[in-house]
C-alpha positions in Angstrom: 40.2 14.2 13.4 38.0 14.0 10.2 34.3 13.6 10.5 32.4 11.0 8.4 30.6 12.5 5.3 26.7 12.8 5.6 25.1 13.4 2.2 21.8 15.3 2.9 19.3 15.6 0.1 17.3 18.9 -0.2 13.8 18.7 -1.8 11.9 21.9 -2.7 8.4 21.8 -3.8 6.2 24.6 -5.1 4.0 25.9 -2.2 1.8 27.9 -4.5 1.2 24.7 -6.7 0.3 22.7 -3.6 -1.9 25.4 -2.0 -3.8 25.9 -5.4 -4.4 22.1 -5.9 -5.5 21.7 -2.3 -7.7 24.8 -2.2 -5.7 26.5 0.6 -3.9 29.7 1.0 -0.1 29.3 0.9 0.2 30.0 4.5 -2.3 27.3 5.4 -0.5 24.8 3.1 2.8 25.6 4.7 1.5 25.1 8.2 -0.2 21.9 7.4 2.6 20.4 5.6 5.1 21.1 8.5 2.9 18.8 10.5 4.8 15.4 10.5 1.5 13.5 11.0 0.6 14.5 7.5 3.7 14.8 5.7 5.4 11.8 7.1 3.5 9.5 4.8 4.2 11.5 1.8 8.0 11.6 3.0 8.1 7.8 2.7 7.1 8.1 -0.9 9.4 11.0 -1.7 12.2 8.8 -0.1 11.7 6.0 -2.5 12.4 8.5 -5.3 15.3 10.0 -3.7 17.1 7.0 -2.4 15.8 4.1 -4.4 14.3 1.9 -1.7 10.9 0.3 -2.2 8.1 1.3 0.2 6.4 -1.6 1.8 2.9 -2.4 0.1 1.5 -2.7 3.6 1.4 0.5 5.5 1.3 -1.4 8.8 4.6 -3.3 8.1 6.1 -3.8 11.4 9.6 -2.2 12.1 10.2 -0.3 8.9 8.7 1.7 6.1 10.7 0.4 3.3 13.5 -1.9 2.0 16.2 -2.5 -0.5 16.7 -6.2 -1.4 20.2 -7.1 -1.6 20.0 -10.5 -3.2 21.7 -13.3 -1.2 23.0 -10.7 1.3 19.4 -10.1 2.5 17.5 -7.0 3.1 18.3 -3.5 4.1 15.3 -2.1 6.0 14.5 1.6 6.1 12.6 3.7 8.6 11.4 7.2 7.7 10.9 9.8 10.4 9.5 13.4 9.7 10.0 16.1 12.2 9.6 19.8 12.9 10.1 20.4 16.6 11.5 17.0 17.9 12.2 13.6 16.5 11.6 10.1 17.7 13.2 7.0 16.2 11.2 4.1 17.8 8.5 2.2 15.8 5.1 3.8 15.3 3.4 1.3 17.6 5.4 3.0 20.4 4.3 6.6 19.6 1.2 8.4 20.4 -1.2 9.2 23.1 -1.5 6.4 25.6 1.4 4.3 24.2 4.5 3.5 26.2 8.0 3.0 25.0 11.0 1.8 27.0 14.6 2.3 26.2 14.7 -1.4 25.3 11.9 -0.8 22.8 13.8 2.1 21.2 17.0 0.1 20.9 15.0 -2.9 19.4 13.3 -0.4 17.0 16.7 0.8 15.8 18.1 -2.9 15.6 15.3 -3.6 13.2 16.4 -1.2 10.6 19.9 -0.5 8.8 19.0 3.2 8.1 16.6 6.0 9.2 15.7 8.9 6.9 15.0 11.8 9.1 13.0 14.5 7.1 13.3 18.0 8.4 9.9 19.9 7.7 10.8 23.1 9.5 11.4 25.1 6.3 8.5 23.6 4.2 8.3 23.6 1.2 12.1 23.0 1.5 12.7 19.7 3.1 16.1 18.1 4.2 16.4 14.3 4.0 19.1 13.0 6.3 19.9 9.3 5.6 21.3 8.2 9.1 22.8 4.7 9.6 21.1 3.0 12.5 24.4 2.2 14.1 24.9 5.9 14.9 21.6 6.1 16.5 22.0 3.0 18.5 25.3 4.3 19.9 23.5 7.4 21.1 20.7 5.3 22.7 23.2 2.9 24.4 25.2 6.0 25.7 21.9 7.5 27.1 22.0 10.4 24.7 18.9 9.3 22.9 15.7 8.1 24.6 12.1 7.3 23.8 11.3 11.0 24.4 13.3 11.7 21.3 15.6 14.6 20.5 14.7 18.2 19.9 15.3 19.6 16.4 17.9 21.9 17.7 19.8 19.2 19.5 19.6 17.1 16.4 21.3 19.9 14.4 23.9 20.2 17.0 24.6 16.4 16.8 24.6 16.2 13.1 27.0 19.3 12.6 29.3 18.1 15.4 29.5 14.4 14.2 29.5 14.7 10.4 30.8 16.6 7.5 27.5 17.6 6.1 27.0 18.0 2.2 23.6 19.3 1.1 22.7 18.6 -2.5 19.5 19.3 -4.4 17.3 16.4 -5.3 17.7 15.7 -9.0 17.5 13.0 -11.5 13.9 11.5 -11.0 10.9 12.2 -12.9 7.3 11.2 -12.4 5.8 8.6 -14.8 3.6 11.4 -16.2 6.7 13.6 -16.9 8.5 10.9 -18.7 5.5 10.2 -21.0 5.2 13.9 -22.0 
């Protein structure tokens, strides 16, 4: 039985340039940027360049991080989730110390978006961007395989490789405005 294709985008940044710009040693920069709390916000911006969606102007937009407007068809909401050790798919309001999330909250969070971009930070400055259709994740949640506690990075890897024909391609084709002007 053939597996569905999954086109993963690889983005590589210069660790030396990042460290120098932030007055850090390369090892310090690498450790800091592997933290999803820091890099998650940046991953939302990088995703706009890699996938062409628009980031919401309000960082507290409920339910998603960006969208593609499809004219009369409607909207296509996108959630971005960066991870290192484990990955959660519910809305941010359900994550963090003292916050609760039920299985229904997780399902509702996934129903509010059409896609989730999972950003793997484990090998920073190399990052992998997995564009996942929310239907795949909803199926996992409904089958009890995905819960509010999330999924470990290793289990995510096993699910991806057993479910999809994964193709990894380097990020290409976009330039910063400053690069275009030069």
